[in-house]
N, C-alpha and C positions, 0 to 999 in steps of 0.2 A: 552503454557504458564507454564506448570508443568516442562518441560524440562529447561526453561529460569530460574526458581526459583532454580531447583537444581544446574545449573551452577553458580548461584550467591552464592550458599552455599558452593561449593567445590572450587572455584576460588577466588584468592585475588581480591580486587578491582582494583589494576592495570591490572590483567589479564582479568577482567571482563569488564574493560574500553575498552581494546584492542579487546575483543570479540565483543563489541557493534559496534566498528568502522568497523571491518571486515563484521559482519551481516549487516551493512549498505551498505558496497559495495556490498555484495551478493544479497541482495534485489534491490538494485537499478540496478545493472547489468542486472539481470534477467527481470526487466521491460522494461529498455531502449533498450536492443538489439532486442526487438520485436516491438517496437514502429512503428505505421504506418503500419505494414506488413498486418495484417488482414484486415485493412480498404482498402489497395490497392487490395487484393484479391476480397473483396466485390465489389468493383468498376470494376474490371475486369470481375467478372462473371456477373454483371448487364448488361455490354456493349456487353457481348458474345452472340452469336447466336447458335442455335442448341444444340447439346449435350454437348458442352464445358461448358455451364452453370451449369451442374450437375455432371459431371465426374471429382472427386477429383484429379485423377492422371494426369489430362491434364492440370491443372494450378498450378503445384508445382514449377515450374521455379521461379515465383515471390517470394514466402516465402524462398525458398531454397538459392537463390543468395542474396537476401537482408539479411537474417539472418547471412549468413556466413561472408559478409562484414561488416555489423555493429558489429558482435561479435568480429572479429579481430580487427577492427579500435578502437571500445570502450576498448577493453581489453589492447591495447597498451596505449591509454590515461590514463586509469585508473591506470595502474601499474606506469607510470611516475608521475602521480598526487599524487599517495599515498605516494611516496618516495621522492618527491620534496617539498612537503608541510611539514613543521616541525609539529611534533606531540609530545604530552606529554607522549603517550603511545608508547611501543615499539612493533613494528609490524615485524614480521618475513617474509621474502620473501616466503618461502614455504607456509606458512599460507594464505598469500594473494593469491598465485596460486591455493590452493585448494578451496578459497572462490569464486574465478571467475570461477573454473570449476563447483563447485555445482550450481552457478548462470547461467552458460551457459545450463547446463543439465536441470534446473528447466525451463528455457525460452523456450527450446525447446520442453519440454513437455506440457507447457502452450500454446505454439503455435499451437501444434498439437491438443490440447483440443478445442481451438477456431475454427480451420478449421474443425473438425469433427462437431462442434455445428451447423456451417453452413449448413451442411447436415442433421441437425436433428438426428444425430447419438450421443444421449445422454449418452449412455452406454460407448462408447469409450472416448467420452469427459470426463466423470467422472474418467475413469481409468488414462488417461493422466494428467488430470487437478489436481485430488485429491491423486489418487494411488502412482503416482511417487514421488511427495514430501513427502507422509506419509511414504513410504519405506526409503526414505532419511533421515527422522527425526529418525526413528528407527535405522538406521545404526549410525546416530551421537550419540544418546543415548547409544548404545553398545559401541561405541568408547570411550565415555568419561568415561563410567564406567570402562573400561579396563585402559584407560590413562587420568586422568583429565586435559586437557589442550586444548587451542584453536586449536592447529593444528589437534588433534585427532577429534575434534567435525568436523571441515569442511572437513577433509579427509574422515571420516565416512560417512557424508552427501553425499559427491561426489560420493564415492563408491556405498552406497545404492541406491541412486537415478539413477546412472549410469546403475548398474546391472538392476534395475526395468525398466528404459526406454528401454534398449536393449532387454529385455525379451518381452516387449509389443510390439516394433516394429518388432520383429521377428514373433509374432503371427499375427500381423496386415497384414502382407504379402502385403507390399506396392510396386506396380509395378514401374518400372523405368519410369522416366519423359522424354519424347523425345520432347516436344513442346517447341518452342522458347519462351524464357522469355522477357519480355519488356526490353528497355534499361535500364541498371543498373544506370545510372548517373540520368536519369529521376526519377527514384524510389527513389533515395537518396534524391533528392531535394523535392520531394513530402513528404518525411518522416520528413524533417527537423521541420516543426511545431510540430508534434507528439513528436520529441525528446526535443524539448524546453519545451513543456507542462509537459512531464514525467520528466524532470529535475527539474522544479518548484515543482511539486508535491513530488517529493523525497526530496527536500530540506526542505519542510514542514513536512516531516515525519522522517524517520530514518537518512536521509542524513543530519538533522541538528545536528547530534553527532559531525560531522566533524568541524562545527563552534563552538560547545561547547568546543571541545577539544583544541581550539585556546585560549579560554578565561578563562577556569577554570582547576582544577585539574584532575588527573584520577579518584579520588574518586567521585566527581561531575559527570563525564561522566558516571561512572558506576551507580551511583544512577539514573540517568535520564534514563538511557538504560532500567532499570528494571521498572521504574515508566512508561515510554512510553509504554512498552510491556503490563503491567497490564492494562493500560487505554484503549488499543486497544481492549479490550474486549468488551467495550461497542460499538465499531464500528462494530465488528463482529455480535453482536445482531442486531444493526440497519441495517446493510446489509442485514441479513436474512429476516427482515421484508420488506425492501425495495425491495428486489427481487421479493416477492410475490405481493406487492403493485403496483409497477411501471406499469407492464403490464395492470393492471386493471386501473390506472389512465390514461393511454394512450386511452384506450377505452372510458373512461368517457369524456375526452376532445373532442373526436371526434363524441360522440354520445348525449351528455348531454348539457343542458343549462350552461352557466358558473356559475350562482349562484348556481346551484346544485352542480356542480363540486366542487366549493369552500366550500360548508358546508360539504361535505364528506371528503375534504382534512383537514378542521379543525379539525374533530373528529379524523381522522387518525394520524394526526401529534401530536395532543394532547396525545393521546395513546402512540405514539413513544417517546414522552418525558418522559412519565411516565416509560416506559421500559428502557430508557437509565438511568434514576435517579435511577431506582430499582437495575440495575446491578451494577451501580456506589456505591450505598450504601452498597450493599453486599461485595463488594471489599474493600471499605473503613473500615468497621468495622471488616472484616475478615483478614485484613492485619497483624496487630499487633499479633493476636494469631497464625497466619501462620508464622511469622518470629520467634516467640518465640519457637513454636514447631519444626520448622526446624533446629534451631540451625546453627553451623558452622559459616559461615561468613555472614549470613543473618542479624545479629545484626547490620551490617554497613548501613542497609538499611532503619532503622526506621525513619530517618528524611524526607523520601519521602512521609509521609502519607497525610500532608495537601497540599503539592504540587500537589498531585493526584487529589484534587478536582479541581483545575484549569484545569487540562488536561481533566477531565471528562466534564468540563463546556465548553471546545472547542468543543468537539462532540455535545453536546447539542445546541451550538450556530450554529452548521452546519446544523440544520433541514431546515432552509429557503433555503440553497443551494440545498440540496436534493429535496426539493419540486420544485424549480425553474429549476432545470436542466431537469426535465421531459418535461417541455415546450420547451426547445431548442430541445430535442431529438424528439418530436412528430411533431414538426414544421420544421424538417429538417435543424435545425440551428447549426449544429456541429462545423463550422468554428467560429461563433460568441461565442459559448461557449468556445472554446480553447482560443481566444482571451482574454475574460474576465478572464479567470482562470489564464492566464500568468501574466497580469498585476496586477491583484489583489493579487495573491500570492507573486509577488515581493514587492508589497507595504506592504504585511503583513509581510515578512520576514524582512524588513527594520524596521518596528515597534517592531518586535521581538527583534531585536539586540539594539534598543533603549532602550527597557525596561531590557535588560541585562546590559547596560551600567549604567543605572540609579539605578536599583533595585539588581544587583548583582544577586545571585543564585535564589532569588525568581523571577527574570525577566525572567528566563527560563520557569516557568510555567505561570505566568501572561501573558508573551509575547506570549505563545502560544495559550491561549483562545483569546487574541486579534487578532492574526493572523488568526484564523479561523473564528472569527467574521467578520472581514474585508471582507475576501473573500465570506463568505455567503452573506453578505449584497449586495456585488457587483453583484453576480449572480442574485440574487433576483431583483435588481434595474434594470438591463438590461431587464430582463424579465417582469418587471412591465412596463417599458416604452413601450416594443414591444406588449406585449398581456394582459397587464392590470391585471396581477395576483396580489393577495393580499399577504401581508407579513404575514407568518404563524409564529406569535410570542408566542402563547398560549403554545405549547409544551417547546420550549426553556425556556420561563418563569417559568413554573411549575418546570422544571428540575433544573434550576439555584437557585430556591427558596428553593428546598429540599437540594441541595448541601449547599446553605448557612446555613440552619438549622443544617446539620451535622457538618460544621466547626465551628459553634458557640458552639454547645453543646458537641463537642469531648473533 
């Protein structure tokens, strides 16, 4: 977040808008190129007999081949789409290449982190999953201090992350894979649903910057980029809590009566709503002093303050989704979860577009909250029909009430 603020300070709004579009490409690319690969490895290991199920080097054929094909194919599609779709921001070809390179390196590191986690090798998983992106970020920061532009940022990240990944892979001493991989065509077909869901989720995140770029000026794109980055801090806090709670929730579902499970969920998600609102309030009231203290071009972003409240509300309204998705996981209904996420996100994006049409710039922020609320209610409704889970409205209601008070008194 600090790096994003610093970039907003030193870059013009036009440059920062272009940065947002490139960053959206990098994050989306790093997610999509690995879509479905780990799930196929899990299925392969589950069906294997003997030592194949526990020897990591014996099943590398699946991720290696799928990763290479998905990376190459998506890179080609991305480059064509980036320059075929008209944009109000000026994107340089070399900047796009660096962004894709950084996304590829990050994706490979995260893939290795996931594979290591399957073997309960949490140290290796942490090094790949957190260490490589962290070194990439340091490389990006050093590069933009030396030369404050988008090309330097994405080149610095790619170099930093690439060097870190090479060093980690060298120390890991991964042996050559000689096992036959499953048919590539079948693997790609099986990955299609994961790619669709990944695309939908990207469009409801940083990917929506490409839609905003078609509707509004580069200044609005820049402002939304910073606002969305700041609002994501609330999701980071929520994810940290959910990662601790979810395993316990799974155990409760398996071992406790439904009434007791719902009572414990009510207390937890009420506390989660309080945490989300507390982080949101701190960011809301700290934004103006931070922009004034930072100086530079940060004065161009004072208009995002009240829009932030709607983005915070979007995360608060996601609480029923976070609650209900645990039911899908524990009951092995991942396919159903992907289906509901796909159609509900598509519906939410349409509502978000309608909000932009009717409300203009305010529709960006109001529409985001509506989109997240639609997806959250859809996931809960399907879970309610299948397993009778209650709507956990207490946390979202508390958080939205606090946000409403902030907006009314600011």
